[in-house]
C-alpha positions in Angstrom: 12.1 -5.3 3.6 10.7 -8.7 2.5 7.1 -9.6 2.4 6.5 -13.3 2.8 4.3 -15.2 0.3 1.8 -16.1 3.0 1.5 -12.4 4.2 0.7 -11.4 0.6 -1.8 -14.2 0.2 -3.5 -13.2 3.4 -3.7 -9.6 2.2 -5.2 -10.8 -1.1 -7.7 -13.0 0.7 -8.8 -10.2 3.0 -9.3 -7.8 0.1 -11.2 -10.5 -1.8 -13.5 -11.2 1.2 -14.1 -7.5 1.8 -15.0 -7.0 -1.8 -17.3 -10.0 -2.0 -19.2 -8.9 1.1 -19.4 -5.3 -0.1 -17.7 -4.0 3.0 -15.6 -2.1 0.5 -16.8 -1.2 -3.0 -14.7 -1.4 -6.1 -14.5 2.4 -6.2 -13.2 2.5 -2.6 -10.6 -0.1 -3.5 -9.5 1.8 -6.6 -9.3 5.1 -4.7 -7.2 3.4 -2.0 -4.8 2.1 -4.5 -4.6 5.5 -6.2 -3.9 7.2 -2.9 -1.1 4.6 -2.2 0.4 5.5 -5.6 0.3 9.2 -4.9 2.4 8.6 -1.7 4.6 5.8 -3.1 7.8 7.9 -3.3 7.5 8.7 0.5 6.7 5.1 1.3 9.7 4.0 -0.7 12.0 5.7 1.9 10.9 3.0 4.4 10.1 0.2 2.0 12.6 0.2 -0.8 10.9 -2.5 -2.9 7.4 -1.0 -2.6 7.0 -0.7 -6.3 7.6 -4.4 -6.9 5.3 -5.4 -4.0 2.5 -3.1 -5.2 2.8 -4.4 -8.8 2.7 -8.0 -7.7 -0.2 -7.4 -5.4 -2.3 -5.6 -8.0 -1.5 -8.2 -10.7 -2.7 -11.0 -8.4 -5.9 -9.0 -7.6 -6.5 -8.6 -11.3 -6.0 -12.4 -11.9 -8.6 -13.1 -9.2 -10.9 -10.5 -11.0 -11.1 -8.3 -8.0 -9.9 -5.3 -9.9 -9.9 -4.4 -13.6 -6.9 -3.6 -15.8 -7.6 0.1 -15.6 -6.1 0.1 -12.1 -2.9 -1.6 -13.3 -2.6 0.9 -16.2 -2.4 3.8 -13.7 0.3 2.2 -11.5 3.5 4.2 -11.4 6.5 2.3 -12.8 9.9 2.9 -11.3 12.9 1.2 -12.8 16.0 0.5 -11.0 18.8 3.0 -11.6 21.7 1.2 -13.2 25.1 2.5 -12.4 27.6 2.9 -15.2 31.3 3.5 -14.9 30.8 7.3 -15.2 28.3 7.4 -12.2 29.5 8.3 -8.7 
């Protein structure tokens, strides 16, 4: 599945506005991201590139100073499996 640039920017704008108006607190945002990370393997069944999308989203949130680096440090990293001639 492909997330368009504008959809991602709208998501970031929404999170930014909710944070600025204290509709959600930093702790709630951090908890939500952590819960997403806990279920990411299951989510990947439906959205194969969820790791890349999440990393991109969180990096942009950090650039806008909405979240701190501690959230990025706890993100799961999943590399792509590379097939070699011995793999089936």
